[in-house]
C-alpha positions as CSV (number, residue, x, y, z in Angstrom):
1,M,-26.3,31.5,-8.3
2,V,-26.8,27.7,-7.8
3,V,-25.7,25.5,-10.7
4,E,-28.1,22.6,-11.3
5,V,-27.6,19.8,-13.8
6,Q,-30.4,17.2,-14.1
7,G,-31.3,17.5,-10.4
8,V,-27.7,17.7,-9.0
9,S,-27.1,21.0,-7.3
10,E,-24.1,22.6,-5.5
11,W,-26.1,22.7,-2.3
12,L,-26.7,18.9,-2.5
13,V,-23.0,18.2,-3.0
14,C,-22.0,20.5,0.0
15,L,-24.8,18.9,2.1
16,C,-23.5,15.4,1.3
17,V,-19.9,16.4,2.3
18,L,-21.0,17.9,5.6
19,A,-23.3,14.9,6.3
20,G,-20.5,12.5,5.7
21,A,-18.0,14.3,7.9
22,G,-20.6,14.9,10.7
23,A,-21.7,11.3,10.7
24,A,-18.2,9.8,10.6
25,W,-16.4,12.1,13.1
26,P,-18.0,10.6,16.2
27,L,-18.0,7.0,14.8
28,Y,-14.2,6.6,14.4
29,P,-13.4,6.7,18.2
30,V,-16.0,4.1,18.8
31,V,-14.6,1.8,16.0
32,I,-11.1,2.4,17.4
33,R,-12.2,1.1,20.8
34,I,-14.0,-1.9,19.4
35,F,-11.3,-3.1,17.2
36,R,-8.2,-2.3,19.3
37,P,-8.1,-5.9,20.8
38,W,-7.9,-7.4,17.3
39,A,-5.0,-5.0,16.5
40,E,-3.1,-6.0,19.6
41,R,-3.6,-9.7,18.9
42,R,-2.4,-9.3,15.3
43,G,0.5,-6.9,16.3
44,T,2.6,-5.1,13.7
45,S,4.4,-6.4,10.7
46,F,7.9,-6.0,9.3
47,H,6.7,-3.8,6.4
48,Q,4.7,-1.4,8.4
49,T,6.1,2.0,9.6
50,H,4.3,2.3,12.9
51,V,5.5,0.9,16.2
52,Q,2.3,0.2,18.2
53,P,-0.6,-1.9,16.9
54,V,-3.2,0.2,15.1
55,P,-6.8,-1.0,14.4
56,R,-7.3,-1.7,10.6
57,A,-11.0,-0.8,10.6
58,G,-11.3,2.6,9.1
59,G,-13.1,1.0,6.2
60,V,-16.0,0.0,8.5
61,V,-17.2,3.6,8.8
62,L,-16.7,4.4,5.1
63,A,-18.6,1.3,4.0
64,L,-21.4,2.2,6.4
65,L,-21.5,5.8,5.0
66,F,-21.6,4.5,1.5
67,L,-24.5,2.1,2.2
68,V,-26.6,4.8,3.9
69,A,-25.8,7.4,1.2
70,G,-26.6,4.9,-1.6
71,V,-29.9,3.8,-0.1
72,V,-31.0,7.4,0.7
73,S,-30.1,8.6,-2.8
74,Q,-32.0,5.7,-4.4
75,I,-35.1,6.6,-2.3
76,W,-35.1,10.4,-2.0
77,L,-33.0,11.8,-4.9
78,P,-34.1,12.1,-8.6
79,V,-32.2,9.0,-9.8
80,H,-32.9,8.1,-13.4
81,P,-35.2,5.0,-13.5
82,D,-32.8,3.2,-15.9
83,R,-30.0,3.5,-13.4
84,I,-31.8,2.1,-10.3
85,A,-30.8,-1.5,-10.9
86,E,-27.2,-0.6,-11.7
87,N,-27.0,1.5,-8.5
88,W,-28.2,-1.4,-6.3
89,G,-25.7,-3.6,-8.1
90,M,-22.9,-1.1,-7.3
91,L,-23.9,-1.1,-3.6
92,A,-23.8,-4.9,-3.5
93,V,-20.4,-5.5,-5.2
94,A,-18.6,-2.5,-3.5
95,L,-19.7,-3.8,-0.1
96,A,-18.7,-7.4,-1.1
97,M,-15.2,-6.1,-1.9
98,F,-15.1,-4.4,1.5
99,G,-16.1,-7.6,3.1
100,L,-13.3,-9.5,1.4
101,G,-10.7,-7.1,2.6
102,F,-12.1,-6.8,6.1
103,W,-12.1,-10.6,6.4
104,D,-8.4,-10.5,5.6
105,D,-7.9,-7.8,8.3
106,L,-9.4,-10.0,11.0
107,R,-8.0,-13.3,9.7
108,P,-5.4,-13.3,6.9
109,L,-6.6,-15.1,3.8
110,G,-3.5,-15.3,1.7
111,A,-2.7,-13.6,-1.6
112,R,-4.2,-16.2,-3.9
113,K,-7.6,-16.4,-2.1
114,K,-7.8,-12.6,-2.1
115,L,-7.0,-12.3,-5.8
116,L,-9.5,-15.0,-6.6
117,G,-12.1,-13.1,-4.6
118,Q,-11.3,-9.8,-6.3
119,I,-11.7,-11.5,-9.7
120,L,-15.1,-13.0,-8.8
121,I,-16.5,-9.8,-7.4
122,S,-15.3,-7.9,-10.5
123,L,-17.0,-10.5,-12.7
124,A,-20.2,-10.0,-10.8
125,A,-19.8,-6.2,-11.3
126,C,-19.7,-6.8,-15.1
127,F,-23.2,-8.3,-15.0
128,L,-24.8,-6.2,-12.1
129,V,-23.3,-2.8,-13.0
130,G,-22.0,-3.0,-16.5
131,R,-18.7,-3.3,-18.3
132,I,-16.5,-1.2,-20.6
133,E,-18.1,-1.8,-24.0
134,L,-16.4,1.0,-26.0
135,L,-13.0,2.6,-26.2
136,R,-12.5,6.0,-27.7
137,N,-9.1,6.9,-29.2
138,P,-8.1,10.1,-27.4
139,L,-6.1,11.3,-30.4
140,T,-8.6,10.6,-33.3
141,G,-11.9,10.3,-31.5
142,E,-12.5,7.0,-33.2
143,V,-14.7,4.6,-31.1
144,L,-13.8,0.9,-30.9
145,S,-16.5,-1.7,-29.9
146,L,-14.9,-4.3,-27.5
147,G,-17.7,-6.9,-27.6
148,L,-17.0,-9.8,-25.2
149,W,-13.4,-8.5,-24.7
150,G,-15.0,-5.9,-22.5
151,I,-15.4,-8.4,-19.7
152,P,-11.7,-9.3,-19.1
153,L,-10.8,-5.7,-19.6
154,T,-13.3,-4.6,-17.0
155,V,-12.1,-7.2,-14.6
156,L,-8.5,-6.1,-15.1
157,W,-9.5,-2.5,-14.6
158,L,-11.4,-3.1,-11.4
159,V,-8.8,-5.5,-9.9
160,A,-6.0,-3.0,-10.7
161,F,-7.8,-0.1,-9.0
162,T,-8.6,-2.3,-6.0
163,N,-5.0,-3.1,-5.4
164,L,-3.5,0.4,-6.2
165,V,-4.9,2.1,-3.2
166,N,-4.0,-0.9,-1.0
167,L,-0.4,-0.9,-2.2
168,I,0.1,2.8,-1.2
169,D,-1.4,2.2,2.3
170,G,1.9,1.9,4.1
171,L,2.3,5.2,5.7
172,D,0.0,7.1,8.1
173,G,-2.3,9.4,6.2
174,L,-1.1,8.5,2.7
175,A,-3.9,6.3,1.4
176,G,-6.5,8.3,3.1
177,G,-5.3,11.6,1.6
178,L,-5.0,10.0,-1.9
179,S,-8.5,8.5,-1.6
180,L,-9.9,11.9,-0.6
181,M,-8.5,13.5,-3.7
182,L,-9.9,10.7,-5.9
183,M,-13.4,11.0,-4.4
184,A,-13.3,14.8,-4.8
185,L,-12.4,14.3,-8.5
186,L,-15.2,11.7,-9.0
187,A,-17.8,13.9,-7.2
188,Y,-16.8,16.8,-9.5
189,V,-17.0,14.7,-12.6
190,G,-20.3,13.2,-11.5
191,F,-21.7,16.6,-10.8
192,H,-20.9,18.0,-14.2
193,L,-22.2,14.9,-15.9
194,G,-25.5,15.1,-13.9
195,A,-25.0,11.6,-12.4
196,V,-27.0,11.7,-9.1
197,F,-25.9,8.4,-7.4
198,P,-22.2,8.7,-8.1
199,T,-22.1,12.3,-7.1
200,A,-23.9,11.8,-3.8
201,T,-22.0,8.7,-2.7
202,A,-18.6,10.2,-3.7
203,A,-19.4,13.5,-1.9
204,V,-20.4,11.7,1.3
205,L,-17.2,9.7,1.2
206,V,-15.3,13.0,0.8
207,G,-16.7,14.0,4.1
208,G,-16.0,10.6,5.6
209,L,-12.4,10.7,4.5
210,I,-11.9,14.2,5.9
211,A,-13.0,12.9,9.3
212,F,-10.9,9.7,8.8
213,L,-7.7,11.8,8.3
214,R,-8.3,13.4,11.7
215,F,-7.6,10.0,13.2
216,N,-5.2,8.7,10.5
217,F,-2.7,11.6,10.0
218,P,0.6,10.8,11.7
219,P,0.6,9.5,14.3
220,A,-2.3,7.3,13.2
221,R,-4.9,5.9,15.6
222,I,-6.7,3.9,12.9
223,Y,-5.9,2.5,9.4
224,L,-8.0,1.9,6.4
225,G,-7.0,-1.8,6.4
226,D,-7.4,-4.0,3.5
227,G,-11.2,-3.6,3.8
228,G,-11.1,0.1,3.4
229,A,-8.4,0.2,0.8
230,Y,-10.1,-2.5,-1.3
231,F,-13.4,-0.7,-1.0
232,L,-12.1,2.7,-2.0
233,G,-9.9,1.4,-4.9
234,F,-12.7,-0.8,-6.3
235,L,-15.3,1.9,-5.9
236,T,-13.0,4.4,-7.7
237,G,-12.7,2.1,-10.7
238,L,-16.4,1.3,-10.6
239,L,-17.4,5.0,-10.5
240,A,-14.9,6.0,-13.2
241,M,-16.3,3.2,-15.5
242,R,-19.9,4.3,-14.7
243,L,-19.2,8.0,-15.4
244,S,-17.5,7.2,-18.7
245,H,-20.8,5.8,-19.9
246,K,-19.2,2.4,-20.6
247,G,-16.2,4.0,-22.3
248,T,-17.7,6.7,-24.6
249,V,-16.5,9.5,-22.3
250,A,-12.8,8.7,-22.3
251,A,-11.9,11.7,-20.0
252,A,-13.8,10.1,-17.2
253,L,-11.6,7.0,-17.5
254,V,-8.3,8.8,-18.0
255,A,-8.7,11.5,-15.3
256,P,-8.6,9.0,-12.3
257,L,-5.4,7.4,-13.8
258,F,-3.7,10.8,-13.5
259,A,-4.9,11.2,-10.0
260,L,-3.5,7.8,-9.2
261,A,-0.1,8.6,-10.6
262,L,1.8,8.1,-7.3
263,P,0.6,4.5,-6.7
264,I,0.9,3.6,-10.4
265,I,4.5,4.8,-10.5
266,D,5.3,3.1,-7.1
267,T,3.7,-0.2,-8.2
268,T,5.5,-0.2,-11.5
269,L,8.8,0.4,-9.9
270,A,8.1,-2.3,-7.3
271,I,7.2,-4.9,-10.0
272,L,10.4,-4.0,-12.0
273,R,12.5,-4.1,-8.8
274,R,11.3,-7.4,-7.6
275,G,11.4,-9.0,-11.1
276,L,14.9,-7.9,-11.8
277,K,16.0,-9.1,-8.3
278,G,14.4,-12.5,-8.8
279,L,11.9,-11.9,-5.9
280,P,8.2,-12.8,-6.1
281,L,6.4,-10.0,-7.8
282,F,3.8,-9.6,-5.0
283,R,6.2,-10.0,-2.1
284,P,6.0,-6.9,0.1
285,D,9.3,-5.0,0.8
286,R,10.6,-1.8,2.4
287,Q,11.7,-0.2,-0.9
288,H,8.6,1.8,-1.7
289,I,8.9,5.5,-2.4
290,H,7.7,6.4,1.1
291,H,10.2,4.1,2.7
292,K,13.0,5.7,0.6
293,L,11.9,9.2,1.7
294,L,11.9,8.1,5.3
295,G,15.4,6.8,4.7
296,E,16.5,10.2,3.4
297,G,15.8,11.6,6.9
298,L,12.3,12.9,6.5
299,N,9.8,12.1,9.3
300,Q,6.4,10.6,8.6
301,R,4.6,13.9,8.5
302,Q,7.2,15.4,6.1
303,T,7.0,12.4,3.9
304,V,3.2,12.4,3.7
305,L,3.2,16.1,2.9
306,V,5.8,15.6,0.1
307,L,3.7,12.9,-1.4
308,Y,0.5,15.0,-0.9
309,G,2.2,17.7,-2.9
310,F,3.0,15.4,-5.8
311,S,-0.5,13.9,-5.7
312,L,-2.2,17.3,-5.7
313,L,-0.2,18.2,-8.8
314,A,-1.3,15.0,-10.5
315,L,-4.9,15.7,-9.3
316,L,-4.8,19.1,-11.1
317,M,-3.7,17.4,-14.2
318,A,-6.6,15.0,-13.8
319,F,-9.0,18.0,-13.7
320,G,-7.2,19.4,-16.7
321,V,-7.9,16.2,-18.7
322,F,-11.6,16.5,-17.8
323,W,-11.8,20.2,-18.6
324,V,-9.8,20.2,-21.9
325,G,-10.8,16.7,-23.0
326,E,-9.1,13.4,-23.5
327,R,-7.1,14.7,-26.5
328,S,-5.0,16.6,-23.9
329,A,-4.0,13.5,-22.1
330,P,-0.6,13.0,-24.0
331,L,0.3,16.6,-23.2
332,F,-0.4,16.2,-19.5
333,L,1.3,12.9,-19.5
334,G,4.5,14.5,-20.8
335,V,4.3,17.2,-18.2
336,L,3.8,14.6,-15.4
337,A,6.8,12.6,-16.7
338,L,9.0,15.8,-16.6
339,V,7.8,16.5,-13.0
340,V,8.7,12.9,-12.0
341,I,12.2,13.2,-13.5
342,L,12.9,16.6,-11.8
343,A,11.6,15.4,-8.5
344,A,13.6,12.1,-8.7
345,S,16.8,14.0,-9.4
346,R,16.4,15.8,-6.0
347,F,16.8,12.6,-4.0
348,Q,19.8,10.4,-3.7
349,F,17.8,7.1,-3.8
350,A,16.2,8.0,-7.1
351,R,19.4,8.5,-9.0
352,E,19.8,4.7,-9.4
353,W,16.6,4.7,-11.5
354,F,18.5,6.5,-14.3
355,A,21.6,4.2,-14.1
356,L,19.9,1.5,-16.1
357,G,23.1,0.0,-17.6
358,R,24.7,-0.5,-14.3
359,F,21.5,-1.8,-12.8
360,L,20.9,-4.4,-15.6
361,G,24.5,-5.5,-15.5
362,A,24.2,-6.5,-11.8
363,T,20.8,-8.2,-12.3
364,L,22.0,-11.7,-12.8
365,E,24.3,-11.6,-9.7
366,V,21.5,-10.1,-7.6
367,R,18.9,-12.7,-8.8
368,K,21.3,-15.6,-7.8
369,A,21.9,-14.0,-4.4
370,A,18.1,-13.5,-3.9
371,R,17.2,-17.1,-4.6
372,Y,19.9,-18.3,-2.1
373,A,19.0,-15.8,0.6
374,L,15.3,-16.6,0.3
375,A,15.9,-20.3,0.7
376,L,18.0,-19.7,3.8
377,C,15.4,-17.3,5.3
378,Q,12.6,-19.9,4.7
379,W,14.7,-22.5,6.5
380,F,15.4,-20.1,9.4
381,E,11.7,-19.2,9.8
382,L,10.9,-23.0,10.0
383,E,13.7,-23.3,12.6
384,A,12.0,-20.6,14.6
385,E,9.0,-22.9,15.2
386,R,11.3,-25.3,17.0
387,A,13.5,-22.8,18.9
388,A,13.1,-22.9,22.7
389,C,14.5,-19.5,23.5
390,T,16.0,-16.3,22.0
391,D,19.5,-17.6,22.6
392,G,18.9,-20.7,20.5
393,L,17.2,-18.7,17.9
394,W,20.2,-16.3,17.7
395,N,22.6,-19.2,17.3
396,E,20.6,-20.5,14.3
397,F,20.5,-16.9,12.9
398,G,24.3,-16.9,13.1
399,F,24.4,-19.9,10.8
400,L,22.3,-18.0,8.3
401,L,24.5,-14.9,8.6
402,G,27.6,-17.0,8.0
403,K,26.2,-18.6,4.8
404,L,25.2,-15.1,3.5
405,G,28.8,-14.0,3.8
406,Y,28.6,-11.5,6.7
407,T,31.7,-10.9,9.0
408,R,29.9,-9.4,12.0
409,V,26.3,-8.6,13.0
410,E,25.1,-6.8,16.1
411,M,21.6,-6.7,17.4
412,H,20.8,-3.8,19.7
413,G,17.7,-4.3,21.8
414,P,15.2,-1.6,22.9
415,D,16.8,-1.3,26.3
416,G,20.4,-1.1,25.2
417,Q,21.3,-4.8,25.4
418,V,23.4,-6.2,22.6
419,R,23.9,-9.5,20.9
420,T,26.8,-10.1,18.6
421,W,27.6,-12.7,16.0
422,Q,31.1,-12.7,14.4
423,R,32.7,-15.0,11.9
424,N,35.9,-16.6,13.2
425,G,39.1,-15.7,11.4
426,P,41.2,-12.6,10.8
427,P,39.3,-9.3,10.6
428,E,38.6,-7.8,7.2
429,A,40.3,-4.6,6.4
430,D,37.6,-3.2,4.0
431,L,34.0,-3.6,5.1
432,R,30.5,-2.6,4.0
433,R,28.4,-1.4,6.9
434,A,24.6,-0.8,7.2
435,V,22.0,-0.3,10.0
436,F,18.5,-1.8,9.7
437,R,15.9,-0.7,12.3
438,L,12.9,-2.8,13.3
439,P,10.7,-0.2,15.1
440,H,7.7,-2.7,15.3
441,Q,9.9,-5.0,17.5
442,G,10.2,-2.4,20.2
443,G,13.1,-0.6,18.6
444,I,15.5,-3.4,17.6
445,E,18.5,-2.3,15.5
446,L,20.5,-4.7,13.4
447,R,24.1,-3.6,12.4
448,F,25.5,-5.6,9.4
449,E,29.1,-5.8,8.4
450,A,30.3,-7.7,5.3
451,P,33.5,-7.7,3.1
452,A,33.7,-4.8,0.7
453,S,34.0,-7.4,-2.1
454,M,30.3,-8.2,-1.7
455,P,28.4,-6.2,-4.3
456,E,26.5,-3.3,-2.9
457,R,23.1,-4.4,-4.3
458,V,23.6,-7.9,-3.0
459,F,24.5,-6.5,0.4
460,D,21.4,-4.2,0.5
461,L,19.1,-7.1,-0.6
462,Q,20.5,-9.5,2.0
463,N,20.2,-7.0,4.8
464,E,16.5,-6.6,4.2
465,L,15.8,-10.3,3.8
466,A,17.9,-11.2,6.9
467,A,16.2,-8.5,9.0
468,E,12.7,-9.7,7.8
469,A,13.6,-13.3,8.7
470,W,14.8,-12.3,12.2
471,S,11.6,-10.2,12.7
472,K,9.3,-13.1,11.7
473,A,11.2,-15.5,13.8
474,L,10.8,-13.3,16.9
475,E,7.1,-13.1,16.2
476,K,6.8,-16.9,15.9
477,L,8.8,-17.4,19.1
478,A,6.7,-14.8,21.0
479,A,3.4,-16.4,19.7
480,R,4.5,-19.8,21.2
481,A,5.5,-18.3,24.5
482,P,3.0,-18.4,27.4
483,S,3.6,-14.6,27.8
484,P,5.1,-12.1,25.4
485,A,8.9,-12.6,25.3
486,P,11.2,-9.6,24.9
487,A,13.7,-9.7,22.2
488,V,16.6,-9.7,24.7
489,T,16.1,-11.4,28.0
490,S,19.5,-11.2,29.8
491,P,20.7,-8.3,32.0
492,A,22.5,-5.6,30.1
493,P,26.2,-6.4,30.1
494,S,28.9,-3.8,30.5
495,S,30.3,-4.7,27.1
496,P,28.7,-6.3,24.0
497,R,27.9,-9.9,24.5
498,R,29.3,-12.3,21.9
499,L,27.5,-15.6,21.2
500,R,29.7,-18.2,19.4
501,D,28.0,-19.7,16.3
502,P,28.3,-23.5,16.6
503,H,27.9,-23.8,12.9
504,V,31.0,-21.8,12.0
505,V,34.3,-23.6,12.4
506,G,37.6,-21.7,12.3
């Protein structure tokens, strides 16, 4: 028997999913071919996990699907007359958010310009689509009228959703899989509320994301990019707000928050981590949950599947909130917190989350070290713009390493060649050692050694900052060269080559 609610049928939802997948599947190879030159020019960055340049244009197909599905649903489906203007507004602002992100994919805009653009588009959504006007207390059922305060709350809501999906887009298949779960949840909620436009567009995007994962699952051939991630995150917040009837159906607002548990937890930890270390809050790093799982020895597919498992559990809780009602949210939140604690206890890297006393005790020392290391790294990146060759760059890098307190650092190139910097003086008896890999630089490996007296947290922080500075310096050197310059240019010696640091006297 076909269930029908105000003109929305199961057959329509299934047809939308199939149409989205069928239309998107042949389009992705075309988009990959078109945008590959841009990917090769932009290269890869220090914070990405893939080695070869990958086109960041997956959002192009999804935005096109959304546009077609939105127009068709407006013309051919029984959309309520009172919703037609809001639907056109939703099409306009969602595509504008995609355009902002896609512009950054082709030509980086900078964090401030992107944030300003997100705020302006979210403000436009308040007037073209609507805003959160009411808030229902999930425990008492009491409804609170927000008045003009609904505008900043709506902007905050939409900007937060826009960036949550983008922040999790650091591993092949992760953001695409999470977005698929979100769109499936929104299509389900929209179907049961009888919302034609949200249901049709979300269902079409479910199909498009299924096709996207065919080309995005490790090893990825295409990424969402900022355009796709901004578009999906913003649209999720917009649809959730729309389905909540401006705040009266609290379950429609709360359910997506449960489904987004992974990026919310990851982002919260990132902000705390950077704040306590004295780093800029929006500075990217390689300390996200997926980076840590990779560091535990899992490969990319295993890491994605682990995170899929957690996200599926969170998705089931999101469905539970919608089925049972918003009053069940505290119960499901407690269950989710218990799951997070049990999962974290299984991994070595997560045990430090529970050692708050030790962590806070070392904060001041780490913050001082971070400020000093950041200043040195900024100087070194400026020096890279003046360096004539890799040898000169390595000598300047040696000055940075000496100032940071290292005793010895080796760089192993992709073809087995080695560069070594070592502080003059008697060798240290007790040392800290760590290996930092830069796969995007062709497989470079940096091996750090420092006195054991250096605090572990300072050592780990400096390793990442120094490795990032070296990576960026190589990129600047290669960009100035008439042809791409390899990281190591000399023939492989029979034993490690040592370059004396002219800045270290001893």
